[in-house]
C-alpha positions as CSV (number, residue, x, y, z in Angstrom):
1,X,5.2,-19.7,-2.0
2,X,3.5,-20.9,0.3
3,X,6.9,-23.9,0.0
4,X,9.3,-21.4,1.0
5,X,6.8,-19.6,4.2
6,X,9.3,-19.2,6.9
7,X,12.7,-20.1,5.0
8,X,13.8,-16.3,5.6
9,X,14.1,-17.1,9.2
10,X,16.2,-20.3,8.7
11,X,18.7,-18.8,6.3
12,X,18.8,-14.8,7.1
13,X,22.2,-15.4,8.8
14,X,23.3,-16.5,6.0
15,X,22.4,-14.3,3.8
16,X,24.2,-10.9,3.2
17,X,21.0,-9.2,2.0
18,X,17.9,-8.2,4.2
19,X,14.9,-11.1,3.3
20,X,11.7,-10.7,3.6
21,X,8.6,-13.6,3.8
22,X,6.9,-12.9,1.3
23,X,3.7,-14.7,2.7
24,X,4.7,-13.9,6.4
25,X,4.4,-9.9,5.3
26,X,1.2,-10.8,3.1
27,X,-1.0,-12.5,6.0
28,X,0.0,-10.7,8.9
29,X,-2.5,-7.9,9.6
30,X,-0.8,-4.3,11.2
31,X,-2.5,-2.1,13.1
32,X,-2.4,1.7,11.8
33,X,-1.0,4.2,14.1
34,X,-3.5,6.9,15.5
35,X,-3.3,9.7,12.0
36,X,-1.1,7.6,10.2
37,X,-4.0,8.3,7.3
38,X,-3.6,11.1,5.0
39,X,-5.7,11.7,2.2
40,X,-3.9,12.9,-0.6
41,X,-4.7,16.0,-2.2
42,X,-7.4,16.3,-4.9
43,X,-6.3,15.7,-8.6
44,X,-7.5,17.2,-11.3
45,X,-10.0,15.6,-13.0
46,X,-11.0,15.6,-16.9
47,X,-14.0,14.7,-19.3
48,X,-16.3,14.0,-16.2
49,X,-19.5,16.4,-15.8
50,X,-19.1,19.1,-12.7
51,X,-21.1,16.7,-10.5
52,X,-19.1,14.3,-10.7
53,X,-15.7,16.0,-9.9
54,X,-18.0,17.7,-6.6
55,X,-18.6,14.7,-4.9
56,X,-15.4,13.4,-5.5
57,X,-13.9,16.3,-4.1
58,X,-11.2,17.3,-7.0
59,X,-10.7,19.8,-9.3
60,X,-11.8,20.6,-13.0
61,X,-8.7,19.8,-15.0
62,X,-7.7,20.2,-18.8
């Protein structure tokens, strides 16, 4: 994969579809915007002791 680093930029004008440089996309750090993290809703937990369910903030499932 590293052998193709930068190739997307070089051939982008010759290709009719969007290109993503996999190496550049994987190694460029992105700074998160303030408030961009939203904790997902709790999911039902089945087969766990009640103590663990409470610890992980879940709900008791079927």
